[in-house]
C-alpha positions as CSV (number, residue, x, y, z in Angstrom):
1,M,-97.0,44.8,-45.4
2,A,-95.6,47.2,-42.8
3,Q,-98.7,46.2,-40.4
4,T,-97.8,42.5,-40.3
5,K,-94.5,43.3,-39.8
6,T,-94.9,44.8,-36.4
7,Q,-97.4,42.0,-35.2
8,R,-96.0,40.1,-31.3
9,Y,-96.1,36.9,-31.4
10,V,-96.3,36.5,-27.2
11,A,-95.6,32.0,-28.7
12,L,-92.6,32.7,-29.4
13,D,-91.6,34.0,-26.1
14,V,-92.9,31.1,-25.0
15,L,-91.9,28.1,-26.9
16,R,-88.2,29.8,-26.6
17,G,-88.6,30.1,-22.7
18,M,-89.7,26.2,-22.6
19,T,-87.3,25.5,-24.7
20,V,-84.6,26.7,-22.3
21,A,-86.5,25.7,-19.6
22,G,-86.0,22.3,-21.0
23,M,-82.2,22.8,-22.2
24,I,-81.9,23.6,-18.4
25,L,-84.0,20.4,-16.7
26,V,-81.6,17.9,-18.7
27,N,-78.8,19.4,-17.8
28,N,-78.8,19.5,-14.1
29,P,-79.5,15.8,-13.2
30,G,-79.9,15.3,-9.2
31,T,-78.2,11.9,-10.1
32,W,-76.3,11.5,-13.8
33,E,-76.7,7.1,-12.7
34,H,-80.5,7.9,-12.0
35,R,-82.0,10.4,-14.9
36,Y,-85.7,10.1,-15.2
37,E,-86.0,8.4,-18.5
38,P,-87.6,10.7,-21.0
39,L,-84.6,13.6,-20.0
40,K,-81.9,10.9,-21.7
41,H,-80.9,11.7,-24.5
42,A,-80.7,8.4,-27.6
43,E,-77.9,6.3,-26.9
44,W,-77.0,7.5,-31.1
45,S,-79.5,7.0,-33.7
46,G,-83.3,7.6,-32.9
47,C,-85.0,10.3,-31.0
48,T,-86.1,11.0,-27.4
49,P,-88.2,14.3,-26.2
50,T,-84.7,15.4,-24.8
51,D,-83.2,15.2,-28.4
52,L,-85.8,17.5,-29.3
53,V,-85.1,20.7,-27.1
54,F,-81.8,21.8,-29.0
55,P,-82.9,21.9,-32.2
56,F,-86.1,23.8,-30.8
57,F,-84.1,26.8,-30.0
58,L,-81.7,26.9,-33.0
59,F,-85.5,26.7,-34.4
60,C,-86.9,29.9,-32.5
61,V,-83.4,31.4,-33.2
62,G,-84.3,31.7,-36.8
63,V,-88.1,32.6,-36.3
64,A,-87.0,36.0,-34.1
65,M,-83.4,36.6,-36.9
66,A,-87.1,36.6,-39.4
67,F,-88.4,39.5,-37.2
68,S,-85.1,41.0,-35.9
69,F,-83.6,41.4,-39.1
70,A,-86.7,43.2,-41.1
71,K,-85.3,46.6,-39.6
72,Y,-82.4,45.8,-41.9
73,G,-84.8,45.3,-44.4
74,D,-84.4,41.6,-44.7
75,S,-80.8,42.0,-46.6
76,L,-77.2,41.3,-45.9
77,N,-75.4,44.9,-45.7
78,K,-73.0,46.2,-43.6
79,K,-75.0,47.0,-40.7
80,S,-76.2,43.2,-41.0
81,A,-73.3,41.7,-41.1
82,W,-72.0,43.3,-38.6
83,K,-74.8,42.5,-36.3
84,L,-74.5,38.8,-36.8
85,V,-70.7,38.5,-36.5
86,K,-69.9,40.6,-33.3
87,R,-73.1,38.5,-31.6
88,G,-72.1,35.2,-33.0
89,I,-68.9,35.6,-31.9
90,L,-69.6,37.3,-28.1
91,I,-71.9,33.8,-28.2
92,F,-68.9,32.0,-29.2
93,L,-66.4,33.1,-26.6
94,V,-69.4,33.6,-23.3
95,G,-69.5,29.7,-24.3
96,T,-66.0,29.2,-24.5
97,L,-65.4,30.9,-20.7
98,L,-68.5,29.0,-19.3
99,N,-66.2,25.5,-20.4
100,M,-63.4,27.4,-19.1
101,F,-64.8,28.7,-15.6
102,P,-63.9,28.6,-12.8
103,F,-60.9,29.5,-14.0
104,Y,-58.5,27.0,-12.3
105,P,-57.2,23.5,-12.8
106,I,-59.0,20.5,-12.6
107,F,-56.7,18.6,-9.8
108,P,-55.9,15.3,-10.0
109,H,-56.1,12.6,-7.3
110,D,-52.2,12.1,-7.4
111,A,-51.4,14.7,-4.0
112,S,-47.6,14.7,-6.4
113,W,-48.8,17.1,-8.8
114,T,-47.7,20.7,-8.6
115,F,-49.8,23.5,-8.8
116,G,-48.1,24.3,-12.5
117,Q,-49.0,21.0,-13.5
118,N,-52.2,21.1,-12.7
119,W,-52.7,24.1,-14.7
120,V,-51.2,23.0,-17.8
121,Y,-52.9,19.9,-17.4
122,W,-56.7,22.6,-17.0
123,I,-55.3,24.0,-20.3
124,Q,-55.0,21.0,-22.5
125,H,-57.6,19.1,-21.3
126,Y,-60.7,21.8,-21.5
127,R,-63.4,21.3,-23.8
128,I,-63.7,23.8,-26.9
129,F,-67.4,23.4,-28.4
130,G,-70.7,23.1,-26.8
131,V,-73.9,24.1,-26.7
132,L,-72.9,28.3,-26.9
133,Q,-70.9,27.3,-29.7
134,R,-72.9,25.4,-31.7
135,I,-76.1,28.5,-31.1
136,A,-73.2,31.1,-32.3
137,M,-72.0,28.7,-35.3
138,C,-75.3,28.3,-36.6
139,Y,-76.0,31.9,-36.2
140,I,-73.7,33.3,-37.9
141,L,-74.3,30.7,-40.9
142,G,-77.7,30.9,-41.1
143,G,-78.3,34.4,-40.6
144,F,-75.8,35.0,-43.4
145,L,-77.7,32.3,-45.9
146,A,-81.2,33.7,-44.6
147,L,-80.3,37.1,-45.6
148,L,-78.7,36.1,-49.2
149,L,-81.3,34.1,-50.3
150,K,-83.9,36.5,-48.7
151,T,-87.7,34.9,-50.3
152,P,-88.7,32.0,-48.9
153,K,-89.0,29.7,-51.9
154,R,-85.2,30.4,-51.4
155,I,-84.6,29.8,-48.3
156,L,-86.1,26.5,-48.9
157,W,-83.9,25.2,-51.3
158,G,-81.0,26.6,-48.8
159,I,-82.4,24.3,-46.2
160,A,-82.7,21.2,-49.1
161,A,-79.0,22.5,-50.4
162,V,-77.1,22.6,-46.3
163,T,-78.8,18.9,-45.4
164,C,-77.8,17.4,-48.0
165,L,-74.4,18.8,-48.6
166,H,-74.5,17.7,-45.2
167,W,-75.7,14.4,-45.7
168,L,-73.2,14.1,-49.0
169,I,-70.3,14.7,-47.2
170,L,-71.0,12.1,-44.1
171,Y,-71.5,9.4,-47.0
172,L,-68.4,10.4,-49.3
173,F,-65.8,10.5,-46.5
174,G,-67.1,7.8,-43.7
175,T,-65.3,4.9,-43.1
176,E,-65.6,1.4,-41.0
177,P,-67.4,0.4,-39.3
178,G,-70.0,2.9,-41.1
179,W,-70.7,6.1,-42.4
180,A,-73.6,7.0,-39.6
181,T,-71.7,5.1,-37.1
182,L,-69.6,6.6,-33.6
183,Q,-66.0,5.4,-34.9
184,G,-66.5,5.5,-39.0
185,N,-68.4,9.1,-39.2
186,I,-66.2,12.3,-40.8
187,A,-67.6,14.7,-38.0
188,G,-65.8,13.6,-35.7
189,R,-62.3,13.0,-37.5
190,I,-62.7,16.4,-38.7
191,D,-63.4,17.9,-35.1
192,L,-60.6,15.5,-33.9
193,A,-57.9,16.7,-36.5
194,L,-58.5,20.1,-35.6
195,L,-58.4,20.0,-32.0
196,G,-57.0,16.7,-30.4
197,D,-58.3,14.8,-27.9
198,N,-57.6,16.2,-24.9
199,H,-60.0,19.1,-26.2
200,M,-62.8,16.3,-27.4
201,Y,-66.1,15.2,-25.7
202,H,-65.8,11.4,-24.3
203,G,-69.2,11.0,-23.5
204,Y,-69.6,8.7,-25.8
205,Q,-68.6,5.0,-24.4
206,G,-65.3,7.0,-24.2
207,Y,-64.8,7.4,-27.4
208,P,-63.9,11.0,-28.8
209,F,-66.4,12.7,-30.4
210,D,-68.3,16.0,-29.9
211,P,-71.7,16.1,-30.6
212,E,-71.5,20.2,-31.1
213,G,-69.1,20.1,-33.6
214,L,-67.7,21.6,-36.2
215,L,-69.6,19.7,-39.2
216,G,-72.7,19.8,-37.5
217,A,-73.1,23.5,-38.1
218,L,-73.7,22.9,-41.2
219,S,-76.7,21.5,-40.4
220,G,-77.6,23.1,-37.6
221,A,-77.6,26.2,-40.2
222,G,-80.5,24.2,-41.7
223,T,-82.6,24.2,-38.8
224,V,-82.2,28.3,-38.4
225,L,-82.7,28.6,-42.6
226,L,-86.2,26.6,-41.1
227,G,-86.9,28.9,-38.2
228,Y,-86.1,32.4,-40.4
229,Y,-88.8,30.9,-42.8
230,I,-91.2,30.2,-40.4
231,G,-90.5,33.6,-38.8
232,Q,-91.1,34.9,-42.2
233,T,-94.6,32.5,-43.0
234,I,-96.2,34.3,-39.5
235,R,-94.8,37.9,-40.1
236,H,-96.3,37.9,-43.8
237,T,-99.8,36.2,-42.8
238,E,-101.9,39.2,-41.2
239,N,-103.9,37.1,-39.9
240,K,-102.7,35.0,-36.9
241,T,-105.6,32.1,-37.3
242,E,-104.6,31.8,-41.2
243,A,-100.9,31.5,-39.7
244,V,-101.5,28.9,-37.5
245,A,-103.1,27.1,-40.1
246,K,-100.1,27.1,-42.7
247,L,-98.2,25.8,-39.9
248,F,-99.8,23.0,-39.4
249,T,-100.0,22.3,-42.8
250,T,-95.6,22.9,-42.7
251,S,-95.1,20.5,-39.5
252,A,-97.2,17.8,-41.2
253,I,-94.6,17.8,-44.8
254,C,-91.6,18.2,-42.1
255,L,-92.5,15.1,-39.9
256,A,-93.6,13.4,-43.1
257,L,-90.0,14.0,-45.1
258,G,-87.9,13.6,-41.8
259,C,-89.8,10.1,-41.1
260,I,-89.2,9.0,-45.0
261,W,-85.1,10.4,-45.1
262,S,-85.2,8.3,-42.3
263,I,-85.3,5.2,-44.2
264,W,-81.7,6.2,-45.9
265,L,-80.5,9.2,-43.3
266,P,-80.3,8.0,-39.6
267,I,-82.8,10.5,-37.3
268,N,-79.7,11.6,-35.4
269,K,-78.7,14.3,-32.7
270,P,-75.2,13.6,-32.4
271,L,-74.3,14.5,-36.1
272,W,-77.4,16.5,-37.0
273,T,-79.0,14.9,-39.7
274,G,-81.0,16.2,-42.3
275,S,-83.6,14.1,-41.5
276,Y,-83.3,15.0,-37.5
277,V,-83.4,18.7,-38.9
278,L,-86.7,18.0,-40.6
279,Y,-88.4,15.8,-37.9
280,A,-86.9,18.1,-34.8
281,G,-88.7,21.3,-37.1
282,G,-91.4,19.5,-38.0
283,W,-92.5,19.2,-33.9
284,A,-90.9,22.7,-33.4
285,I,-93.1,24.3,-36.4
286,F,-96.2,22.1,-34.6
287,C,-95.9,23.3,-31.3
288,L,-95.5,26.8,-31.9
289,A,-98.7,27.0,-33.8
290,F,-100.4,25.3,-31.1
291,F,-98.9,28.0,-28.9
292,I,-100.1,30.6,-31.0
293,W,-103.8,29.3,-31.4
294,F,-103.7,29.0,-27.3
295,I,-102.2,32.1,-26.1
296,D,-102.4,34.6,-29.1
297,V,-105.3,33.7,-31.4
298,K,-107.1,32.7,-27.6
299,G,-105.6,34.9,-25.1
300,K,-104.5,32.4,-23.0
301,Q,-100.9,33.6,-21.9
302,K,-101.3,34.0,-18.3
303,F,-100.2,30.5,-17.4
304,F,-97.3,30.7,-19.1
305,T,-96.1,34.3,-18.3
306,P,-92.9,31.9,-16.4
307,F,-91.3,30.8,-19.3
308,R,-92.7,33.7,-21.4
309,A,-89.8,35.6,-19.1
310,M,-87.3,33.4,-19.4
311,G,-87.7,33.5,-23.2
312,M,-87.2,37.4,-23.1
313,N,-83.7,36.5,-21.5
314,P,-83.0,32.9,-22.4
315,L,-78.9,33.1,-23.0
316,F,-79.1,34.9,-19.7
317,A,-80.7,32.2,-17.7
318,F,-79.2,29.2,-19.3
319,V,-75.9,30.8,-18.6
320,M,-76.7,31.9,-14.9
321,A,-77.9,27.7,-14.7
322,G,-74.5,26.8,-15.8
323,L,-72.5,28.7,-14.0
324,T,-74.9,28.1,-10.5
325,S,-74.2,24.8,-11.0
326,K,-70.9,25.3,-10.9
327,I,-70.0,27.5,-8.5
328,L,-72.3,25.3,-5.8
329,G,-71.7,22.0,-7.3
330,R,-67.4,23.0,-7.3
331,M,-66.2,25.7,-5.9
332,I,-68.3,25.6,-2.8
333,H,-67.5,22.2,-1.3
334,W,-66.7,20.6,1.8
335,T,-66.0,17.0,4.1
336,T,-68.4,15.8,5.7
337,A,-67.9,14.0,9.3
338,D,-67.5,10.9,7.7
339,G,-64.9,11.8,5.4
340,K,-66.8,11.7,2.1
341,L,-66.3,15.4,0.1
342,T,-69.7,17.0,-0.4
343,N,-70.8,20.5,-1.8
344,C,-74.0,22.4,-1.8
345,L,-76.1,20.8,-4.9
346,S,-75.1,17.6,-3.4
347,W,-76.0,18.2,0.0
348,F,-79.4,19.4,-1.0
349,Y,-79.7,16.3,-3.5
350,Q,-79.3,14.0,-0.6
351,H,-80.9,16.0,2.3
352,C,-84.1,17.0,0.2
353,C,-84.8,14.9,-2.2
354,V,-83.6,11.3,-1.9
355,S,-84.9,12.0,1.6
356,I,-88.7,11.6,0.0
357,F,-88.2,9.5,-3.1
358,G,-84.9,7.3,-2.1
359,N,-82.1,7.5,-5.0
360,N,-84.3,7.2,-8.3
361,E,-85.1,9.2,-11.0
362,R,-88.2,10.6,-9.5
363,A,-85.9,12.0,-6.7
364,S,-83.5,13.0,-10.2
365,L,-86.3,14.4,-11.5
366,M,-87.7,16.2,-8.4
367,Y,-84.0,17.6,-7.9
368,A,-84.4,18.9,-11.8
369,L,-87.1,20.5,-11.7
370,I,-86.3,22.7,-8.2
371,Y,-83.5,23.7,-10.1
372,V,-85.9,24.7,-13.5
373,A,-87.8,26.8,-11.1
374,V,-85.2,29.0,-9.3
375,F,-84.3,30.3,-12.6
376,L,-87.8,30.3,-13.8
377,G,-88.2,32.9,-10.8
378,M,-84.9,34.8,-11.6
379,A,-86.5,35.8,-15.6
380,M,-89.8,36.6,-14.0
381,W,-88.1,38.8,-11.6
382,L,-86.0,40.3,-14.4
383,Y,-89.4,40.0,-16.5
384,R,-91.1,42.2,-13.7
385,K,-88.1,45.0,-13.3
386,K,-88.7,45.0,-17.2
387,I,-84.3,44.6,-17.8
388,I,-83.8,42.5,-21.1
389,I,-79.9,41.4,-21.2
390,K,-78.9,41.2,-24.6
391,L,-75.4,40.3,-26.4
């Protein structure tokens, strides 16, 4: 057993790196008006390729946890509990600081506002939740449940419990026009009561609803648990080819169950429904199985080195991408000759992407791909220097 615990799966680093690259890709189009169609989220229920990116990362968190917590005997004790709480709080704090950066007010267009008024406006309107905050909450809750449940069979029951409990809460406390709708779901009302309208996300038709809100962390922990279950499976399967066969079988079961459950419970990323957990998790397991077979079994890993590099510094790459976007897209700006306000990123998009393709989806995609390539290059530099930045 000790030998299987020490097995290294390069495929996990690759999948995690590709997931982070995907997160950066969808968050940084050249223009939001002309996003490449596959890089758009479903408007509400449904699932596009973009909707698979975030659950893939939470899944990878769970898989990695199954390996990293082996040194604690796969049990909940003072050391493992402290690691979960400390790392979760740090990730949440980094996410909050990233939302608040660059730590100065968002100046309204009304020039009559004073500097003091703008600071008050900024403090009262920054968003509290976000991607890193959701990761932190799911990491803590999913980690505690995994270490309490321990065995694969109990973990499967844990996945069923958190996803069904989430469904039950949505169903029992939903209001008109429906428990699974934007206006009628309980998840948004919980966040609105806790945070207030000013600290909510308003990207859904201007309605206050946060897709990374509190209730979704419950079912999101189910995604982490699913990853932990898969991590245990491959960790305790000495033959990697056999592990691949188990993963492909589990993938098919999850996809089938997710599709069947969606008849009653829509596949919905903003609500992070149980059917979405199983459907997205099924695809994540499928991709991990394929990469284990292609990379760890067949040894075809050279082409994937940049993604492996990013997968070894995932949170650092994601945070740096967010900071760079804010620094170059907001802090450094100037007025053009025709009196319009522009910034470094807008200038690059207009002069290097639009000038080639025109202001359309292809230019927007070109910009996003170049942006991802920059951080893949940064990850490669860290990889060659053998630098791994952890919280």
